[in-house]
N, C-alpha and C positions, 0 to 999 in steps of 0.2 A: 289870712288876708289874701284877697284876689286882686290882681291888676288887670283891668280891661283897657284895650285901646283899639281905635279904629284903624284898619289896615289901609284905608283910603281917606282922602279929604272929605270933610273936615276931621283933623286928627284929634278927636276927643279921647280922653282917658279918665278912668275912674279907679279909685282904690276903695274897696269895701270889704266888709266881713261876710262870712257865709250866710248870715241872717239878713243881709241886705243893708246893714248899717253903713252908710257912705262916710268914709273918713276924709276923702279929698277928691276933687275932680278938676278938670281944666281942659285946655286946648293948646296944641303946639303947632308950629309952622310945618314941621316935617317929622318923619319917623325917627330920624337921627336925633331929634331933640327929646325923645322920650327917655325917661330915667326912672325905672321902677324903684320905689323906696326899698329899704332893707326889710327883712322879715316877711317877704312875700312868699306864700305857699304855692300859688298857682298864677300863671300868666295866660291870658286869653286874648287872642286877636279877634276882632269883630269884622266880618265881611259885609259889604253892601248887600242888602236883602234882595234887590232886584237882579242880582247876578246869580242867585241860587234858586232853583225850582225844586219843590218837594212834591213827589208823587207817590201814590199808593198803587201797587201792582201785584197781581196774583200770579205767583210762580209755583209750579208743582214740585220743585226740587225740595229734597228733604235735608240738605245740608246748607250751611251758610255760604260756603265757597261756591257751590254749584248755583245757588240762588243769585249770588252777585254776578256770576258769569252769564246767567240767562237773562238778567234784567235788561241789558241794552237791546237785545233782540226782541224782548217782549214789548218794549216801548218804541221800537224803531219807527213804526208807521206813524207815531204821534209826535215825533221830534222834528224840529225844523232843521237841525244840523245833523251831519253824519255822526254815527255813534263813535267812530274813531277819534273824533275831535272833542268828545265829551268825557268828563270825569264823573263816575258814578260812585256814590257813597251809600252803603247800606246803613241806615240809621236805626231801624227797628225791624225785627223779623222773628217769627216763630213758625215752625213747620205747620203747614196747613192753614196759615193765616196770611193775609195780605202783607207784603213787605213795604216798608216806608223807605224811599230812596231819595237822596238829594242829587241833583244833576247840575253841573256847571261846565263852562267852557274850559278846556285844558289850557288854552293860552292865558286865560284869566288867572287860573290857580297857579300856573307857572310863574307869572309875574309876582303874585303874592308870596309864593314859596321863595323866590329869589330875594324879595324884599325882607322876608323873615330871616333868611340866611345872613343878611348883612347887619342885622341888629346885634348890639353888644350883649344881648341876653337871649336866653332860650324861651320858647313858648310851649305851653302844654296843649293848646287847642286853638282851632280856627272855626268860629261858628257864625252862621247867618244872623244878622241883626234881629230879625223878627223872632228868633228862638230865645231871645232875652226878654221878650215882653212877658210880664207877669200875668197869670190867669187868676182872676178874682175867685176866692174860695166858694162863692155862691153863684158862679156863672159857668157856662160851658165854653165861652169864647171871649176873647178880648180884641177890640178893633181900635186901631190908632191911625190918626192922620199925621203924616210927617211934615217937616218943614218944606220938603220938595213936593208936597201935595200928593204923595202916594198914600195908599191905604194898606196897612199891614194888619194881617189877621193871624191870631194864634189860637189853636183849638186843642192842642195836646202837647205833651213834652217834646215830641219830635215832629210836630206838624205845624206848618204855617204857610201863608200865601201873601203875595204882593199884588195889589190891584190898582188900577187907576180909578178915578172918580166915576167914570162911565161904566166900569165893569162891576161895581158894587151891586147894581140891580140884578145882573146875571147871576152873581154868586148867591144872592138871596133867593131867587126863583129856583135855583138848582138844589137848594136845601131840601132834604127829604122831610125834615120836620121844621115847622115854623115857630114852634113853641120853645125853642132852646133859649136859655138865659144868656144874654150878651151884655158885656160891659164896654161902653164906648168912651174913649178919651175926648172925642170931639162932639159937642152938643148938637151940631148940625146933622152929623151922621146918625146920632141917636134919634132925633126927631124924624129923619127920613125913613129909618127902619120901622118906626112906629106907624108912619103913614102907609107903609107897605103891608102892615098887618102884624108887625112884631108886638108880642104881648108881654115879653119879659126883657125889656131893654132898660138899662140904667146907665147913668153917666158916672165916669170914674176918671178923674183928672190925674193922670200919671205922667204927663209930659210927652213931648214929641220924639224923643230919642233915647237910646240905651243909657246914657249918662244919668237920666232921671228915672227910667223904668226900674233900675236895680234897687232903688230905695224902697220900692213897693213889694219886694219879695220877702216872704217869711223865711225862706230857705232857698239858696241859689244852687240849682242843679245844672251843671254844664252838660247840655245835650247837643247833638247835631255836629259833632266834631268832623270837619271836612278833611282833616289830615290823616287819611287812611291809605293803605296800599302803597303806591309809589310815592305818595306825599306824606309819609309818616313823619310825625314830629321829630325834629332833630333832638330835642330834649328827651323825648320818649326813647329815641334810639340810644342816646347816651345812658339813660336809665336802664334800658334793656341790656346794654353792654356790661354795665356794672352788675346787674343781676346775674348775667351769664358768668362773669368772673367769680362772683360770690358763690354761684351754684357749682362752678367747677372746683373751687377750693373746698366747698362743703362735700362734694362728691369724693374728692381725693381723701379728705379726712375720714369720710365714711368707709372708703376702701381700706385705708390703713387700720381703722378701728376694727373692721370686720376680719381683716387678715390676722391682726393681733389676737382678737377674740377667738378666731377659729383655731389658731395655734395653741392658745391657752386651753381651749376646750379639748383639743386633741391630747394635750399633755395630761389634763385632769382625767379624761376618759381612760387613757392608758394606765394611769395610777389607780383609778377606781377598778379597772379590770384586774390588775395585779393583786389589789387588796381583796377583791371578791374571791379570787382563786386561792389566796392564802387563808381566807376565812373558811372556805369550803374544806380545805385540807385539815384545818384545826377542828372544824365541826365533825368531820368524819372520824378523827382521832378520839375526840371527846365523846361522841355519840355514835358508835358503830352500829347501833340498832336502827338508825335512820335509814329507811329504804329509799325514799325519794327526796332529793334536794332540789328545790325550785329557787328559793331565795335564801342562800346560806346566811347572809347577814341578818335577815329578819328571823330566820329559824334559830340562829344562835342566840339572838337577843331574847327570844321567847323562852328558850330552854334555860338560859342563865337567870332570867327573871324569876322563873319558877324555882330554880335551885336556891337563889339567894333568899327567897322568901320562905324557904322550907316548905314549899308547896307539896301537898299530898293529894294526888288525884285518884281516880278510880284505878284499881288493880294494884298488884304488888310492885310493879316496876318503878313507878314514881316514888314510892316510899323508900325503896332500896337505893335508888339513884340519888335521892335527897341526902341520905345518910353518907354515901360516898362523897358527895359534893361538899359536905360539912367537914368530913374527917381528913380527906387527902390534902387540901390546901393548908389545914392547921398543922399537918406534919411536914409541910414543905415538900410534899411528894408530887408525883406526876403519874397520870394514868397512862399505861402503855397499851393495855388491851382490856376490853370489857365485853361480856356476853350475858344474855339472860335466857334461862331455860328452866322449865319446871319450877317456876316461881322462886328461882334462886339466881342471884347476880354473881357472876364470877368476874373478879377484877384483878388484873395484874398491875401493881403499882411499883414505881421506881422511887427510891430515896437515896440520899447521899451516902448513908452508912447504915449499920444495923441499929444504931441509936434512933435514927429516923424511922426505921421499921417498927421498933418497939413503941415509939410514940404513936405511930399509926394504929397499932393494935390496941393501944390504950384508948385512943379516940373512938374506935369502933366499940370498945367495951363500955364506954361511957354513954353511948347512945341507947336509950331504952327501947327504941322502936325496932331495932334490928339485932340480930345475932351474927357475929363474924367468926369464921373459922379459917385459920391460916393453913392452907393446903400445902404450900411449899415455899421455900425461900432459897436465895442463892446470891452469889456475888460474881459480877462479870464486868470487865472493862471499867473498873474503879467505880462501880455503882452497885447498889443492892436492890434486888427485886423480891417482891412478895406476892404470892397468889392467894387471894382471899375468896371464900365463899360466903356471900352475904344473904341471909334469909330474914324474914320478918320475925321479930322477937315476940 
């Protein structure tokens, strides 16, 4: 729901939905009598249209801030007042395209801003009245005669004009195209435009002021907000403050999270490094034939996978190593040294006692793929070692 109210007399107000459905409307004696109902999403103050002039101006600047700074000087020769006494609002701008700017007296907007500050509620925007005129979906412009006998013209979302009755002819003659489609709220104006050569003029009874125009919108877009720069909406300022606080809290939370994550990553990286070093040591002990170790974890997994599956690859080494891998764990032994030369694998194994060594000899004897010969054995430091020569059976 949107609450619209006039910033100057007559103090009309309207409550409507975004699609233009009017819920209620009325008039009060003063701004202090205004009381927006609950569940309002947006509050919009409506400025008298004859106090706001909209102009198009070509400025070569490539940034919005530089464009706004250059506009007063680009228009200076065409303004009746000193630029220092005027407030300029950039309504629409794209680099390389004419900028649309609203111009009004600073004294006037100061009075409005002061009045807004005394209200018991905040507002979201202050817009010129003629920018609330609906544009008929089948026309290019809408023309309205107000109760004060002024003529309002709206031709685009951010474009509008205020004329007196005698200036309408000048506006018409200045048009580059006379075949534009125009919707007129006043039948007399419609007939006059036709008499001047208008070929696409239609009547559209939408009422003489914004409290009636809003009902003819299919969707209400709030354009032409005059509260910019030094006159930024207090409500918007409060929202910005809340956003800044929320952003600061979020930033602090992000810092804490990343610091904690960084510490955890450091810990895990250190653990992984130690584990990789340990795996490399174990890999070198288990496979002393490995000449180049790039990824000990992956190489260990590949070797063990082959050994567990009884893999027999090309050459004698894989066959002999598979036999050792089957026998040694079964005898609860441990490989201390291993070498391969002349198609024979020499393995020094450690067992708890001689019974374990006998079990190891038995396991080698049971393997039909290899032949095992005990070259030497001995006991040292409460453990038994046996040196075997393993050849293909």
